[in-house]
PyMOL Python script that loads the backbone (N, CA, C, O; Angstrom):
from pymol import cmd

cmd.read_pdbstr("""\
ATOM      1  N   UNK A   1     162.732 -31.656   2.346  1.00  0.00           N
ATOM      2  CA  UNK A   1     161.467 -31.415   2.640  1.00  0.00           C
ATOM      3  C   UNK A   1     160.615 -32.849   3.194  1.00  0.00           C
ATOM      4  O   UNK A   1     159.897 -32.504   4.132  1.00  0.00           O
ATOM      5  N   UNK A   2     160.469 -34.381   2.899  1.00  0.00           N
ATOM      6  CA  UNK A   2     160.561 -35.301   3.102  1.00  0.00           C
ATOM      7  C   UNK A   2     160.866 -35.990   4.582  1.00  0.00           C
ATOM      8  O   UNK A   2     160.346 -36.963   5.128  1.00  0.00           O
ATOM      9  N   UNK A   3     161.951 -35.061   5.019  1.00  0.00           N
ATOM     10  CA  UNK A   3     162.528 -35.252   6.557  1.00  0.00           C
ATOM     11  C   UNK A   3     161.648 -34.479   7.596  1.00  0.00           C
ATOM     12  O   UNK A   3     161.221 -34.641   8.739  1.00  0.00           O
ATOM     13  N   UNK A   4     161.607 -33.626   6.670  1.00  0.00           N
ATOM     14  CA  UNK A   4     160.700 -32.292   7.349  1.00  0.00           C
ATOM     15  C   UNK A   4     159.037 -32.408   7.671  1.00  0.00           C
ATOM     16  O   UNK A   4     158.358 -31.763   8.471  1.00  0.00           O
ATOM     17  N   UNK A   5     158.718 -33.308   6.884  1.00  0.00           N
ATOM     18  CA  UNK A   5     156.826 -34.320   6.955  1.00  0.00           C
ATOM     19  C   UNK A   5     157.638 -34.953   8.051  1.00  0.00           C
ATOM     20  O   UNK A   5     157.896 -34.324   9.078  1.00  0.00           O
ATOM     21  N   UNK A   6     157.974 -35.968   7.887  1.00  0.00           N
ATOM     22  CA  UNK A   6     158.103 -37.501   9.098  1.00  0.00           C
ATOM     23  C   UNK A   6     158.746 -36.465  10.475  1.00  0.00           C
ATOM     24  O   UNK A   6     158.158 -36.440  11.555  1.00  0.00           O
ATOM     25  N   UNK A   7     159.611 -35.914  10.297  1.00  0.00           N
ATOM     26  CA  UNK A   7     159.294 -35.129  12.296  1.00  0.00           C
ATOM     27  C   UNK A   7     158.235 -34.685  12.595  1.00  0.00           C
ATOM     28  O   UNK A   7     157.618 -35.199  13.528  1.00  0.00           O
ATOM     29  N   UNK A   8     157.967 -34.128  12.235  1.00  0.00           N
ATOM     30  CA  UNK A   8     156.670 -33.385  12.825  1.00  0.00           C
ATOM     31  C   UNK A   8     155.839 -34.697  12.015  1.00  0.00           C
ATOM     32  O   UNK A   8     156.108 -34.324  10.873  1.00  0.00           O
ATOM     33  N   UNK A   9     155.309 -35.520  11.880  1.00  0.00           N
ATOM     34  CA  UNK A   9     155.043 -36.418  11.591  1.00  0.00           C
ATOM     35  C   UNK A   9     155.339 -37.254  13.170  1.00  0.00           C
ATOM     36  O   UNK A   9     154.306 -37.720  13.651  1.00  0.00           O
ATOM     37  N   UNK A  10     156.105 -37.391  13.667  1.00  0.00           N
ATOM     38  CA  UNK A  10     156.743 -38.278  14.783  1.00  0.00           C
ATOM     39  C   UNK A  10     156.651 -37.536  16.014  1.00  0.00           C
ATOM     40  O   UNK A  10     157.254 -37.757  17.064  1.00  0.00           O
ATOM     41  N   UNK A  11     156.041 -36.869  15.821  1.00  0.00           N
ATOM     42  CA  UNK A  11     156.423 -35.161  17.239  1.00  0.00           C
ATOM     43  C   UNK A  11     154.978 -34.797  17.073  1.00  0.00           C
ATOM     44  O   UNK A  11     154.686 -33.767  17.681  1.00  0.00           O
ATOM     45  N   UNK A  12     153.751 -35.500  16.255  1.00  0.00           N
ATOM     46  CA  UNK A  12     152.572 -35.278  17.270  1.00  0.00           C
ATOM     47  C   UNK A  12     152.077 -36.530  17.610  1.00  0.00           C
ATOM     48  O   UNK A  12     151.046 -36.724  18.253  1.00  0.00           O
ATOM     49  N   UNK A  13     153.136 -37.730  16.987  1.00  0.00           N
ATOM     50  CA  UNK A  13     153.062 -39.256  17.137  1.00  0.00           C
ATOM     51  C   UNK A  13     153.044 -39.400  19.320  1.00  0.00           C
ATOM     52  O   UNK A  13     152.576 -39.995  20.291  1.00  0.00           O
ATOM     53  N   UNK A  14     153.963 -38.309  18.847  1.00  0.00           N
ATOM     54  CA  UNK A  14     154.864 -38.766  20.264  1.00  0.00           C
ATOM     55  C   UNK A  14     153.890 -38.117  21.566  1.00  0.00           C
ATOM     56  O   UNK A  14     153.793 -38.585  22.701  1.00  0.00           O
ATOM     57  N   UNK A  15     153.242 -36.940  21.029  1.00  0.00           N
ATOM     58  CA  UNK A  15     152.513 -36.430  22.025  1.00  0.00           C
ATOM     59  C   UNK A  15     151.315 -36.765  22.270  1.00  0.00           C
ATOM     60  O   UNK A  15     150.592 -36.148  23.053  1.00  0.00           O
ATOM     61  N   UNK A  16     150.935 -37.909  21.545  1.00  0.00           N
ATOM     62  CA  UNK A  16     149.518 -38.461  21.204  1.00  0.00           C
ATOM     63  C   UNK A  16     150.110 -39.331  22.600  1.00  0.00           C
ATOM     64  O   UNK A  16     149.954 -39.222  23.817  1.00  0.00           O
ATOM     65  N   UNK A  17     150.707 -40.046  21.886  1.00  0.00           N
ATOM     66  CA  UNK A  17     151.032 -41.259  22.709  1.00  0.00           C
ATOM     67  C   UNK A  17     151.256 -41.033  24.749  1.00  0.00           C
ATOM     68  O   UNK A  17     151.035 -41.801  25.685  1.00  0.00           O
ATOM     69  N   UNK A  18     151.816 -39.515  24.668  1.00  0.00           N
ATOM     70  CA  UNK A  18     152.733 -39.166  25.974  1.00  0.00           C
ATOM     71  C   UNK A  18     151.134 -39.142  26.834  1.00  0.00           C
ATOM     72  O   UNK A  18     150.942 -39.556  27.977  1.00  0.00           O
ATOM     73  N   UNK A  19     149.955 -38.440  25.761  1.00  0.00           N
ATOM     74  CA  UNK A  19     148.280 -37.898  26.683  1.00  0.00           C
ATOM     75  C   UNK A  19     147.790 -39.475  26.350  1.00  0.00           C
ATOM     76  O   UNK A  19     146.631 -39.596  26.747  1.00  0.00           O
ATOM     77  N   UNK A  20     148.248 -40.614  25.803  1.00  0.00           N
ATOM     78  CA  UNK A  20     147.306 -41.861  25.817  1.00  0.00           C
ATOM     79  C   UNK A  20     148.381 -42.496  27.489  1.00  0.00           C
ATOM     80  O   UNK A  20     147.678 -43.234  28.180  1.00  0.00           O
ATOM     81  N   UNK A  21     149.587 -42.315  27.982  1.00  0.00           N
ATOM     82  CA  UNK A  21     149.812 -42.903  28.475  1.00  0.00           C
ATOM     83  C   UNK A  21     149.864 -42.265  29.777  1.00  0.00           C
ATOM     84  O   UNK A  21     150.142 -43.063  30.673  1.00  0.00           O
ATOM     85  N   UNK A  22     149.628 -40.719  30.263  1.00  0.00           N
ATOM     86  CA  UNK A  22     148.593 -40.546  31.070  1.00  0.00           C
ATOM     87  C   UNK A  22     147.184 -40.296  31.072  1.00  0.00           C
ATOM     88  O   UNK A  22     146.966 -39.088  31.166  1.00  0.00           O
ATOM     89  N   UNK A  23     146.467 -40.777  31.025  1.00  0.00           N
ATOM     90  CA  UNK A  23     145.501 -41.356  30.423  1.00  0.00           C
ATOM     91  C   UNK A  23     145.012 -42.560  31.391  1.00  0.00           C
ATOM     92  O   UNK A  23     144.124 -42.603  32.242  1.00  0.00           O
ATOM     93  N   UNK A  24     146.355 -43.947  30.719  1.00  0.00           N
ATOM     94  CA  UNK A  24     146.035 -45.449  31.122  1.00  0.00           C
ATOM     95  C   UNK A  24     146.648 -45.187  32.592  1.00  0.00           C
ATOM     96  O   UNK A  24     146.220 -45.999  33.412  1.00  0.00           O
ATOM     97  N   UNK A  25     147.774 -44.006  33.238  1.00  0.00           N
ATOM     98  CA  UNK A  25     147.737 -43.961  34.697  1.00  0.00           C
ATOM     99  C   UNK A  25     146.749 -43.702  35.196  1.00  0.00           C
ATOM    100  O   UNK A  25     146.485 -44.286  36.248  1.00  0.00           O
ATOM    101  N   UNK A  26     145.544 -42.461  34.504  1.00  0.00           N
ATOM    102  CA  UNK A  26     145.045 -42.186  35.215  1.00  0.00           C
ATOM    103  C   UNK A  26     143.853 -43.160  35.688  1.00  0.00           C
ATOM    104  O   UNK A  26     143.284 -43.212  36.778  1.00  0.00           O
ATOM    105  N   UNK A  27     143.696 -43.770  34.740  1.00  0.00           N
ATOM    106  CA  UNK A  27     142.501 -45.263  34.775  1.00  0.00           C
ATOM    107  C   UNK A  27     143.652 -46.058  35.422  1.00  0.00           C
ATOM    108  O   UNK A  27     143.191 -46.850  36.245  1.00  0.00           O
ATOM    109  N   UNK A  28     144.318 -46.086  35.375  1.00  0.00           N
ATOM    110  CA  UNK A  28     144.596 -48.208  36.829  1.00  0.00           C
ATOM    111  C   UNK A  28     144.932 -46.525  38.480  1.00  0.00           C
ATOM    112  O   UNK A  28     145.450 -46.912  39.528  1.00  0.00           O
ATOM    113  N   UNK A  29     144.689 -45.533  38.398  1.00  0.00           N
ATOM    114  CA  UNK A  29     144.955 -45.227  39.966  1.00  0.00           C
ATOM    115  C   UNK A  29     143.272 -45.151  40.065  1.00  0.00           C
ATOM    116  O   UNK A  29     142.825 -45.083  41.210  1.00  0.00           O
ATOM    117  N   UNK A  30     142.453 -45.155  39.121  1.00  0.00           N
ATOM    118  CA  UNK A  30     141.187 -45.075  39.551  1.00  0.00           C
ATOM    119  C   UNK A  30     140.146 -46.162  39.894  1.00  0.00           C
ATOM    120  O   UNK A  30     139.267 -46.218  40.754  1.00  0.00           O
ATOM    121  N   UNK A  31     140.626 -47.162  38.744  1.00  0.00           N
ATOM    122  CA  UNK A  31     140.492 -48.905  38.925  1.00  0.00           C
ATOM    123  C   UNK A  31     141.301 -48.852  40.492  1.00  0.00           C
ATOM    124  O   UNK A  31     140.768 -48.376  41.494  1.00  0.00           O
ATOM    125  N   UNK A  32     142.110 -49.197  40.472  1.00  0.00           N
ATOM    126  CA  UNK A  32     143.231 -49.157  41.992  1.00  0.00           C
ATOM    127  C   UNK A  32     142.247 -49.322  43.469  1.00  0.00           C
ATOM    128  O   UNK A  32     141.956 -50.240  44.236  1.00  0.00           O
ATOM    129  N   UNK A  33     141.837 -47.326  43.298  1.00  0.00           N
ATOM    130  CA  UNK A  33     141.089 -46.753  44.360  1.00  0.00           C
ATOM    131  C   UNK A  33     139.432 -47.554  44.219  1.00  0.00           C
ATOM    132  O   UNK A  33     138.593 -47.126  45.012  1.00  0.00           O
ATOM    133  N   UNK A  34     139.079 -48.439  43.449  1.00  0.00           N
ATOM    134  CA  UNK A  34     137.612 -48.885  43.491  1.00  0.00           C
ATOM    135  C   UNK A  34     138.131 -50.215  44.153  1.00  0.00           C
ATOM    136  O   UNK A  34     137.557 -50.690  45.133  1.00  0.00           O
ATOM    137  N   UNK A  35     139.475 -50.925  43.457  1.00  0.00           N
ATOM    138  CA  UNK A  35     139.727 -51.692  44.774  1.00  0.00           C
ATOM    139  C   UNK A  35     139.616 -51.949  45.545  1.00  0.00           C
ATOM    140  O   UNK A  35     138.800 -52.662  46.128  1.00  0.00           O
ATOM    141  N   UNK A  36     140.817 -51.177  45.894  1.00  0.00           N
ATOM    142  CA  UNK A  36     140.424 -50.454  47.539  1.00  0.00           C
ATOM    143  C   UNK A  36     138.868 -50.174  48.322  1.00  0.00           C
ATOM    144  O   UNK A  36     138.282 -50.688  49.274  1.00  0.00           O
ATOM    145  N   UNK A  37     138.647 -49.340  47.591  1.00  0.00           N
ATOM    146  CA  UNK A  37     137.553 -49.759  47.878  1.00  0.00           C
ATOM    147  C   UNK A  37     136.310 -50.913  48.285  1.00  0.00           C
ATOM    148  O   UNK A  37     135.941 -51.391  49.358  1.00  0.00           O
ATOM    149  N   UNK A  38     136.050 -51.021  47.433  1.00  0.00           N
ATOM    150  CA  UNK A  38     135.669 -53.261  47.342  1.00  0.00           C
ATOM    151  C   UNK A  38     136.104 -53.303  48.201  1.00  0.00           C
ATOM    152  O   UNK A  38     135.424 -53.230  49.224  1.00  0.00           O
ATOM    153  N   UNK A  39     137.493 -53.445  48.249  1.00  0.00           N
ATOM    154  CA  UNK A  39     138.476 -54.873  49.550  1.00  0.00           C
ATOM    155  C   UNK A  39     137.825 -53.581  50.663  1.00  0.00           C
ATOM    156  O   UNK A  39     137.230 -53.237  49.642  1.00  0.00           O
ATOM    157  N   UNK A  40     137.569 -52.994  51.288  1.00  0.00           N
ATOM    158  CA  UNK A  40     136.581 -52.553  52.549  1.00  0.00           C
ATOM    159  C   UNK A  40     135.657 -52.465  52.372  1.00  0.00           C
ATOM    160  O   UNK A  40     135.142 -52.101  53.429  1.00  0.00           O
ATOM    161  N   UNK A  41     134.490 -52.618  51.176  1.00  0.00           N
ATOM    162  CA  UNK A  41     133.135 -53.618  51.212  1.00  0.00           C
ATOM    163  C   UNK A  41     133.593 -54.396  52.058  1.00  0.00           C
ATOM    164  O   UNK A  41     133.682 -54.266  53.279  1.00  0.00           O
ATOM    165  N   UNK A  42     134.117 -55.857  50.872  1.00  0.00           N
ATOM    166  CA  UNK A  42     134.302 -57.438  51.456  1.00  0.00           C
ATOM    167  C   UNK A  42     134.192 -57.073  52.960  1.00  0.00           C
ATOM    168  O   UNK A  42     133.222 -57.380  53.653  1.00  0.00           O
ATOM    169  N   UNK A  43     135.551 -56.218  53.509  1.00  0.00           N
ATOM    170  CA  UNK A  43     135.415 -57.081  54.824  1.00  0.00           C
ATOM    171  C   UNK A  43     134.595 -56.110  56.045  1.00  0.00           C
ATOM    172  O   UNK A  43     134.789 -56.385  57.229  1.00  0.00           O
ATOM    173  N   UNK A  44     133.742 -55.051  55.686  1.00  0.00           N
ATOM    174  CA  UNK A  44     132.634 -55.197  56.494  1.00  0.00           C
ATOM    175  C   UNK A  44     131.117 -55.648  56.211  1.00  0.00           C
ATOM    176  O   UNK A  44     130.056 -55.432  56.797  1.00  0.00           O
ATOM    177  N   UNK A  45     131.509 -56.435  54.948  1.00  0.00           N
ATOM    178  CA  UNK A  45     130.596 -57.896  55.307  1.00  0.00           C
ATOM    179  C   UNK A  45     131.343 -58.768  56.224  1.00  0.00           C
ATOM    180  O   UNK A  45     131.103 -58.747  57.431  1.00  0.00           O
ATOM    181  N   UNK A  46     132.465 -59.728  55.578  1.00  0.00           N
ATOM    182  CA  UNK A  46     132.562 -60.715  56.292  1.00  0.00           C
ATOM    183  C   UNK A  46     132.674 -60.201  57.662  1.00  0.00           C
ATOM    184  O   UNK A  46     132.271 -61.167  58.309  1.00  0.00           O
ATOM    185  N   UNK A  47     133.061 -58.999  58.773  1.00  0.00           N
ATOM    186  CA  UNK A  47     132.462 -58.613  59.842  1.00  0.00           C
ATOM    187  C   UNK A  47     130.987 -58.622  60.471  1.00  0.00           C
ATOM    188  O   UNK A  47     130.665 -58.844  61.638  1.00  0.00           O
ATOM    189  N   UNK A  48     130.345 -58.378  59.588  1.00  0.00           N
ATOM    190  CA  UNK A  48     129.091 -57.990  59.616  1.00  0.00           C
ATOM    191  C   UNK A  48     127.932 -59.398  59.438  1.00  0.00           C
ATOM    192  O   UNK A  48     126.719 -59.324  59.237  1.00  0.00           O
ATOM    193  N   UNK A  49     128.919 -60.841  59.614  1.00  0.00           N
ATOM    194  CA  UNK A  49     128.804 -61.838  59.674  1.00  0.00           C
ATOM    195  C   UNK A  49     128.508 -62.451  57.726  1.00  0.00           C
ATOM    196  O   UNK A  49     127.729 -63.404  57.766  1.00  0.00           O
ATOM    197  N   UNK A  50     128.840 -62.192  56.551  1.00  0.00           N
ATOM    198  CA  UNK A  50     128.685 -62.107  55.649  1.00  0.00           C
ATOM    199  C   UNK A  50     129.273 -63.484  55.404  1.00  0.00           C
ATOM    200  O   UNK A  50     129.676 -64.176  56.339  1.00  0.00           O
ATOM    201  N   UNK A  51     129.313 -63.817  54.330  1.00  0.00           N
ATOM    202  CA  UNK A  51     130.097 -64.613  53.503  1.00  0.00           C
ATOM    203  C   UNK A  51     130.743 -64.694  52.315  1.00  0.00           C
ATOM    204  O   UNK A  51     131.296 -65.510  51.577  1.00  0.00           O
ATOM    205  N   UNK A  52     130.533 -63.811  52.382  1.00  0.00           N
ATOM    206  CA  UNK A  52     130.580 -62.917  50.753  1.00  0.00           C
ATOM    207  C   UNK A  52     131.882 -63.516  49.685  1.00  0.00           C
ATOM    208  O   UNK A  52     132.923 -62.861  49.628  1.00  0.00           O
ATOM    209  N   UNK A  53     131.753 -64.589  48.997  1.00  0.00           N
ATOM    210  CA  UNK A  53     133.495 -64.374  48.326  1.00  0.00           C
ATOM    211  C   UNK A  53     132.744 -64.728  46.622  1.00  0.00           C
ATOM    212  O   UNK A  53     131.609 -65.180  46.467  1.00  0.00           O
ATOM    213  N   UNK A  54     133.790 -64.357  45.415  1.00  0.00           N
ATOM    214  CA  UNK A  54     133.326 -63.794  44.714  1.00  0.00           C
ATOM    215  C   UNK A  54     134.488 -64.836  43.879  1.00  0.00           C
ATOM    216  O   UNK A  54     134.987 -63.733  43.657  1.00  0.00           O
ATOM    217  N   UNK A  55     135.339 -65.795  43.251  1.00  0.00           N
ATOM    218  CA  UNK A  55     136.620 -65.498  42.879  1.00  0.00           C
ATOM    219  C   UNK A  55     137.155 -64.583  41.825  1.00  0.00           C
ATOM    220  O   UNK A  55     138.157 -63.888  41.651  1.00  0.00           O
ATOM    221  N   UNK A  56     135.818 -64.950  41.065  1.00  0.00           N
ATOM    222  CA  UNK A  56     136.471 -63.668  39.668  1.00  0.00           C
ATOM    223  C   UNK A  56     137.101 -62.358  40.150  1.00  0.00           C
ATOM    224  O   UNK A  56     138.226 -61.899  39.950  1.00  0.00           O
ATOM    225  N   UNK A  57     135.636 -61.700  41.118  1.00  0.00           N
ATOM    226  CA  UNK A  57     135.758 -60.922  41.479  1.00  0.00           C
ATOM    227  C   UNK A  57     137.282 -60.469  42.102  1.00  0.00           C
ATOM    228  O   UNK A  57     137.954 -59.483  41.795  1.00  0.00           O
ATOM    229  N   UNK A  58     137.586 -61.555  43.096  1.00  0.00           N
ATOM    230  CA  UNK A  58     138.977 -61.405  44.255  1.00  0.00           C
ATOM    231  C   UNK A  58     139.765 -61.112  43.154  1.00  0.00           C
ATOM    232  O   UNK A  58     140.269 -59.998  43.014  1.00  0.00           O
ATOM    233  N   UNK A  59     140.006 -62.551  41.888  1.00  0.00           N
ATOM    234  CA  UNK A  59     141.140 -61.778  40.776  1.00  0.00           C
ATOM    235  C   UNK A  59     141.576 -60.563  40.536  1.00  0.00           C
ATOM    236  O   UNK A  59     142.653 -60.061  40.856  1.00  0.00           O
ATOM    237  N   UNK A  60     140.357 -59.942  39.739  1.00  0.00           N
ATOM    238  CA  UNK A  60     140.821 -58.786  39.295  1.00  0.00           C
ATOM    239  C   UNK A  60     140.869 -57.884  40.127  1.00  0.00           C
ATOM    240  O   UNK A  60     141.467 -56.855  39.814  1.00  0.00           O
ATOM    241  N   UNK A  61     140.123 -58.024  41.715  1.00  0.00           N
ATOM    242  CA  UNK A  61     141.287 -57.175  43.082  1.00  0.00           C
ATOM    243  C   UNK A  61     142.400 -57.478  43.438  1.00  0.00           C
ATOM    244  O   UNK A  61     142.823 -56.872  44.422  1.00  0.00           O
ATOM    245  N   UNK A  62     142.709 -57.835  43.216  1.00  0.00           N
ATOM    246  CA  UNK A  62     144.039 -59.372  43.383  1.00  0.00           C
ATOM    247  C   UNK A  62     144.724 -58.398  42.286  1.00  0.00           C
ATOM    248  O   UNK A  62     145.817 -58.013  42.701  1.00  0.00           O
ATOM    249  N   UNK A  63     144.356 -57.818  40.833  1.00  0.00           N
ATOM    250  CA  UNK A  63     145.594 -57.752  39.972  1.00  0.00           C
ATOM    251  C   UNK A  63     145.776 -55.440  40.291  1.00  0.00           C
ATOM    252  O   UNK A  63     146.914 -55.034  40.052  1.00  0.00           O
ATOM    253  N   UNK A  64     145.149 -54.762  40.567  1.00  0.00           N
ATOM    254  CA  UNK A  64     144.983 -54.230  40.906  1.00  0.00           C
ATOM    255  C   UNK A  64     145.518 -54.469  42.166  1.00  0.00           C
ATOM    256  O   UNK A  64     146.588 -55.075  42.212  1.00  0.00           O
ATOM    257  N   UNK A  65     145.195 -54.254  42.789  1.00  0.00           N
ATOM    258  CA  UNK A  65     146.797 -54.065  44.630  1.00  0.00           C
ATOM    259  C   UNK A  65     147.316 -54.322  44.615  1.00  0.00           C
ATOM    260  O   UNK A  65     148.247 -53.616  45.001  1.00  0.00           O
ATOM    261  N   UNK A  66     147.721 -56.044  44.065  1.00  0.00           N
ATOM    262  CA  UNK A  66     149.008 -56.148  43.594  1.00  0.00           C
ATOM    263  C   UNK A  66     150.396 -55.508  42.770  1.00  0.00           C
ATOM    264  O   UNK A  66     151.596 -55.608  43.024  1.00  0.00           O
ATOM    265  N   UNK A  67     149.758 -54.911  41.829  1.00  0.00           N
ATOM    266  CA  UNK A  67     149.994 -54.162  40.920  1.00  0.00           C
ATOM    267  C   UNK A  67     150.796 -52.908  41.397  1.00  0.00           C
ATOM    268  O   UNK A  67     152.003 -52.684  41.302  1.00  0.00           O
ATOM    269  N   UNK A  68     149.693 -52.076  41.989  1.00  0.00           N
ATOM    270  CA  UNK A  68     149.793 -51.128  42.497  1.00  0.00           C
ATOM    271  C   UNK A  68     150.900 -50.579  43.932  1.00  0.00           C
ATOM    272  O   UNK A  68     151.577 -49.608  44.267  1.00  0.00           O
ATOM    273  N   UNK A  69     150.468 -52.080  44.474  1.00  0.00           N
ATOM    274  CA  UNK A  69     151.389 -51.869  45.373  1.00  0.00           C
ATOM    275  C   UNK A  69     153.479 -52.610  45.485  1.00  0.00           C
ATOM    276  O   UNK A  69     154.391 -52.524  46.308  1.00  0.00           O
ATOM    277  N   UNK A  70     153.302 -53.186  44.264  1.00  0.00           N
ATOM    278  CA  UNK A  70     154.663 -54.120  43.718  1.00  0.00           C
ATOM    279  C   UNK A  70     155.362 -52.645  42.954  1.00  0.00           C
ATOM    280  O   UNK A  70     155.997 -51.722  43.466  1.00  0.00           O
ATOM    281  N   UNK A  71     154.864 -52.930  41.279  1.00  0.00           N
ATOM    282  CA  UNK A  71     155.004 -52.348  40.604  1.00  0.00           C
ATOM    283  C   UNK A  71     154.241 -53.032  39.168  1.00  0.00           C
ATOM    284  O   UNK A  71     154.150 -54.014  38.432  1.00  0.00           O
ATOM    285  N   UNK A  72     153.733 -51.449  39.491  1.00  0.00           N
ATOM    286  CA  UNK A  72     153.005 -50.914  38.212  1.00  0.00           C
ATOM    287  C   UNK A  72     152.815 -51.282  37.031  1.00  0.00           C
ATOM    288  O   UNK A  72     151.720 -51.521  36.522  1.00  0.00           O
ATOM    289  N   UNK A  73     154.578 -51.394  36.185  1.00  0.00           N
ATOM    290  CA  UNK A  73     155.035 -52.162  35.263  1.00  0.00           C
ATOM    291  C   UNK A  73     154.347 -53.004  34.941  1.00  0.00           C
ATOM    292  O   UNK A  73     153.591 -53.110  33.976  1.00  0.00           O
ATOM    293  N   UNK A  74     154.709 -53.997  36.181  1.00  0.00           N
ATOM    294  CA  UNK A  74     154.383 -55.350  35.600  1.00  0.00           C
ATOM    295  C   UNK A  74     152.000 -55.028  35.403  1.00  0.00           C
ATOM    296  O   UNK A  74     151.013 -55.708  35.123  1.00  0.00           O
ATOM    297  N   UNK A  75     152.073 -54.707  35.490  1.00  0.00           N
ATOM    298  CA  UNK A  75     150.438 -54.249  35.180  1.00  0.00           C
ATOM    299  C   UNK A  75     150.456 -54.293  33.591  1.00  0.00           C
ATOM    300  O   UNK A  75     149.409 -54.729  33.114  1.00  0.00           O
ATOM    301  N   UNK A  76     150.979 -54.098  33.103  1.00  0.00           N
ATOM    302  CA  UNK A  76     150.898 -53.159  31.084  1.00  0.00           C
ATOM    303  C   UNK A  76     150.632 -55.296  31.274  1.00  0.00           C
ATOM    304  O   UNK A  76     149.680 -56.032  31.012  1.00  0.00           O
ATOM    305  N   UNK A  77     152.090 -55.555  31.865  1.00  0.00           N
ATOM    306  CA  UNK A  77     152.284 -57.389  31.270  1.00  0.00           C
ATOM    307  C   UNK A  77     152.036 -58.012  31.543  1.00  0.00           C
ATOM    308  O   UNK A  77     152.765 -58.978  31.317  1.00  0.00           O
ATOM    309  N   UNK A  78     150.794 -58.275  32.322  1.00  0.00           N
ATOM    310  CA  UNK A  78     150.022 -59.075  32.901  1.00  0.00           C
ATOM    311  C   UNK A  78     148.990 -59.486  31.821  1.00  0.00           C
ATOM    312  O   UNK A  78     148.526 -58.668  31.027  1.00  0.00           O
ATOM    313  N   UNK A  79     148.556 -61.204  31.839  1.00  0.00           N
ATOM    314  CA  UNK A  79     147.325 -60.780  30.232  1.00  0.00           C
ATOM    315  C   UNK A  79     145.821 -60.576  31.224  1.00  0.00           C
ATOM    316  O   UNK A  79     145.642 -60.630  32.441  1.00  0.00           O
ATOM    317  N   UNK A  80     145.016 -60.357  30.221  1.00  0.00           N
ATOM    318  CA  UNK A  80     143.395 -59.862  30.458  1.00  0.00           C
ATOM    319  C   UNK A  80     142.752 -60.858  31.789  1.00  0.00           C
ATOM    320  O   UNK A  80     141.591 -60.706  32.169  1.00  0.00           O
TER     321      UNK A  80
END
""", "prot")
cmd.dss("prot")
cmd.show_as("cartoon", "prot")
cmd.util.cbc("prot")
cmd.orient("prot")
């Protein structure tokens, strides 16, 4: 009886984990898309003679762009 409850709880938690993992994947891809758009806007600004440079934003963009290019798993292990 107790084993059945534990198995059901394990299945429930496993299902919740799958939902959360998928949501993380969706959010990562949304952020990756936004980082690409931002990189394009920065390039356009520079092409038009601007000299925009914000190290914090560039660091954040690199976090997504490099993780998306090489290995999305590395994003999970990188410091925030």
